[in-house]
N, C-alpha and C positions, 0 to 999 in steps of 0.2 A: 398237561394245558387245557383249561375247559374250553366248552365253546364260546365263541363270541355272544350270541345269544343270552348266555346266562349272566352277561353284565347286568341285564334286568331280574337282578337276584331280591330275595327277601330283604337283604342287608341294604340295598339299593333303595328300594320302596319304603322302607323305614326312615332313612335320611331324608329322603324327598318329602315324606309326610310330615317328617318334623320340622322342616323349613316352610312347608306350606302352611301347617298349624301356627307358626310363629307370625306369619303375616296375616292369614285369616283365621281367627279364634273359632271361627263357627263351622270349620273344614272337619267332616266326618271321615276320620282315619280308617275305621272298620268299613265303612259302606265303600270308600274309594278302593281298599284291598280286596273287596268282595267284587267290584266291577272289573278290577284288573285281572284277577285270578279265574277268568270265564273257563269252560271246561276245554276250551282248545287252545289254552294259553302254553301248554307244553309242545304243542305241534308248531306254533308259530317262531319264524327265523327271527333275526336280528332286526331288520327293517318293519316286519309286521310287528314286532313288539315296541319297537319306536313309535309307529304311526298309531297303535292301540293305545299307549301311554299318551300320546298327545290327545286323541279323542276323549280318553276317559277324564283327563284333567279338565278339559273344556267345560265339561258337565259341572265341575266344583267352582270354577271361577264366576266374578260377576258377569252379568249379562251383555254389556255393550263391550264391543271389541277394546277401544281406549282403555276402559277400567280394567279389563282383563291383563292388557299389556303392563298397566302400572302394577298390578298385584304380579305379575310374572317378573318384572324387574326388580319389584322387592325381593320375590322368592330368590332371584339370582344374587342380590347383595347378601341375603341371609345365608345362602350357601356359600358364599365367598368369605364370610366373617367367619363361619366355622371351618374354612379351609378344606371343604368337602366339594369334590368333582372338578376342580379347575382343569380344564382341557380333557375332561373325561368323555369317552366315546359315548357311553349310556345316555350324557346329558343332550345329545344329538335332538333329542325330541323338542328342546325348546325353541331353536331356530325353525324347526319344522311346523312347531305352532304357528310361527310368524308367517311362514310360507303357506299353510294351510287356511289359515283364518284373516290374514291381513292384507291379501293383494290389491283390495280395494281401497285401502288406507294408506296412500304413499308415504304421507307424513310421519305419521304414528309408527309406522312400521320401518320405516328409514331410522328414525331415532333409535328404535328399540333394537335394531341390528347392530348399530354403531357400539351400543352398551354390551348386547350379549356375546357379540364375538371376541370381547375381553376375557370373556368366562368360558365360551366353548366356540369353536370357529362355524362361521356362517355360511362359507363360500358356497355350500350346495342351496342353501335357502334363498340367496339371492339371486338364482338364475331365473325364476319365473319373474322377477320384477325387471331383469335385463330384456326379457321377451316382450314384457307388456310396455315399460316406459322408455325403452331404448336410450337415445342420447341423454333425456333427463336423468336417468340411471347411471349412464356412463360419468355425465357431469358430476354427480354427487359421489361417485367411485374415485374420481380425479380429486375431488376435496379431500376423500379418505387418505390418499396418497400422502398429504401433506399432515396427518394426524401426528399428534405428540406419542400416542400409544403404538408401540412397534406390531402389535396385535390388529388393530384397524388397518395400519399401512398394508402388511401383508393380505389381510382380507381384501383390500383394493386389488392387488394384483391376482391373488389365488382366484377369487370371484370372477374375475373377467378373464381367465384363460379361455381362448376360444374351443379348446379341447381337453376340459378339465375331466379326468377319468371318472366313469361312475355318476357321472353328473349330466342334467338336461343340456342338450346342445343348444349352442347359440349361433344359428347359420348365418346371422347377418355379420357376426365377427369372422368367423371362417371366410367368409366371402370377402370381408374387407376390414382388416383390423386397424386401420389409420386412426379411428377414435379412442384406441386405448393407447397408442404409441405416446401422446403427452404424459399419462400417468406412469409408464415405465420409465420416461425420462425422469420424472420426479424421483424415481426410486432406486436408479441405477447407481448410486454410491451410497445406498442406505446403511447406516451401522450397524444394523441387525443381520446377521447371517442366513436367518431364518427367512426374512423379507428378500434378501439377495437371491436365494435359492429359489423363492416362488418365482422372483422376475425371470430368472435363468430359465425356469420350465413354462413360463409363459410365451417366451421367447422362441423356445424349441417348439411350443405347439405352432405358432405363426409361421415357422420355418416350413413345416410339414406342408403348406399351402402356397406360401410367399417367399421362396427363398430369396428373392431379389431384396426384398424389404428388410431381411435380417442381415444380408450381406452390408447393405447400405447403413444399418446399425453400427455392425462391427467395424467398418470404417470410420463412421463418425467418432464411435466411443474409444478407440483404439488408444491406450495410454492415457485415459483420463485417470485412472487409478488402478492399482494391482486389484483391488476387490472388482471393479468394473470389468477388467481384463478376464478374471476368472468368470462373472457372469457370462459374458460373451462366448467363452469356450464351453462352458456346459451348456448356454442356448444353442449352440452349433453342433451339439454332439451329434443331431441326426442327419444333418449335412455331411458331416464328417464321416459317418459310417457309411452314408450313400456314395461318397467319394465325389462330392460336389467339386467341380474343378476350382470354380472362383474361391471357395472357402478354403481349399487345400493351397490354392495360390497365396492366399491373405495370410496364412500361417508358415507359409515358406517351405511347404511340405512336398518336395519333388521327389520323384521316384528314380530318376535316372541315375546310375551307377551306384543304386542300392540294389544288392543281388540278392537273391533267393537260392540256396543249394541244399541238397541232402533231406529234401522234404520226404519225411517217411510217415505212413499210418502204422503205428505199432499195434494197434489192434482191429485187424480188419472185418472182426466179427465182435461187434459190442451185445451183450445180452442187457435187455430192459433191466435195470437197477444197479447195471455196472458204469465204468467210464471209459470213453474213446480216449486214447492216449497217442501223442503224436509228437514228432521232434523235426526241428529244421535248424538252418544255420542261415545267419544274415551277414552280408558283407557290406561295408561301407568302402566302395572303391574310388571315392572323392580324395583328393589330397588336401581338404579342410575338413573341420567338423561338421557333421550334418545332423539335423532333428529327423529322427525316425518314428513314426506312428505304427506299430504293428498291432494288426487285429488278425482273427480268425473269422471265417464264416462256415456257419453251419447249415447246408441244404437240408431241411427237416422234410420228411415225406409226410405229405396231408393225406386227408380220408380219399380224397380224389385220386389220389396216387401222384399228384404233381409235388414238384419240390418248391420250398419256400424259405430264403436266404434269412437266417438272423446273425447280425454281425456282434462279435465280442471283442472288447479290447484288452491286448497284453499290457502294453506300456507305450509310452511316448517320452523321448529321452535323447539326448544328444549321443551320437556315435563319433567318437574321435576318428582322424584320418586313417583308413585302410583297417578299422576294427572289424573284428570276426567275431560274432556272438552266436553262441548256440541255443537254443531253446527247446526245454521239453515242458509239454502241458498235457492237462487232462480237462474233459469236458464230461460233466455227470450227465449220465441217463438214467438218474433214480427217479422214481414216479413223484411229481409234484400236482397239486391242484390245478395250476393253471398250464400244465402242457400235456397233451396226450401223445404218445409215441405210438407209430405206426412201424411194423415190421418191414423189412424189405430194403432196397438201396437207397443210401443216403450219401451224400457228399461233403466233403470238407475243403474249405479254400484258405489261403495265406494270403493277405493283404497288406501290402507295405506302402505307407504314404498314400493311402485311397485306391491304390492300383491293385486288383486281383491278380496275382503272380502265377498261381497254381492251382488246380483242383484234383483232387483225388476222391476215388469210390470208397464207401465202406458199407458194413450192411449191420442191421439192427435185426436181432434174433429174440425170439421170446424166452 
């Protein structure tokens, strides 16, 4: 598998040049390519190549921003007509163009984002507009939440997430998410699963700072539809992992008379690259069926020697009266780019219906 930055390839620039030429007949393909392939092009990473493409194309577009945007929208239509690039990551430079050059022209930029997001998602590009225009931008996103196109509706939810990963922070929405709640209300039963998943992620963001708001939403939305129930469940995943009492109660996840036994760490020493193996038994000592949510926590050792717990879900299902279930599980310690493993003492816990039942030690070795 190639590097992500190699999305900006010879083939990509040929396709883009063909679309630009169809819109701007005076476009100089050879000069465009010369300016793209600078001596340091190979060393540029994905985001740098995206920004570089934005800046180079800017020099070939009409001088005034509204005229340049008209050309960009025609280039997008040309790409759509030829079936090139739909939802392609490389075309993220198009919303980046609006973010870079259009922040002072609200109307032109907003109309452009509405069209462009139907070709390539614009949730990162809208963040500076949220910061600059505040409620005016939120009002626009609320209008987008009623748009006939599902990609625009999803853009309204995803772009307004208080904690959108890898995106510019919106401190005002982290402090008070109330302005975006009407937008989420509009989308709580959206026909598109892609939109509903975004709504759930937005709710999960809110839960990290304002659990009471999310518990109130869960109560109000309960039973509206099975799709809405699924949104809330997915949106409450952080609260569930934290063992938040009110949300556990909301889902009837009581841990009394659900017992843990025979908990064993089968690999007390784990080599980096191998797996931690463990087993345990769960017993429902209730005379009626009971919903049981099983999770385990890994207390990873950090660079400073402290332990930090990450929770992993095993299952959530109904256990028959007096049911006894044996569980065998593995957790990989294979090296990945998003986690560094440190040698030394770690811990493993078993969590039943939000309650941490037992903790055991194990060691990670080189």
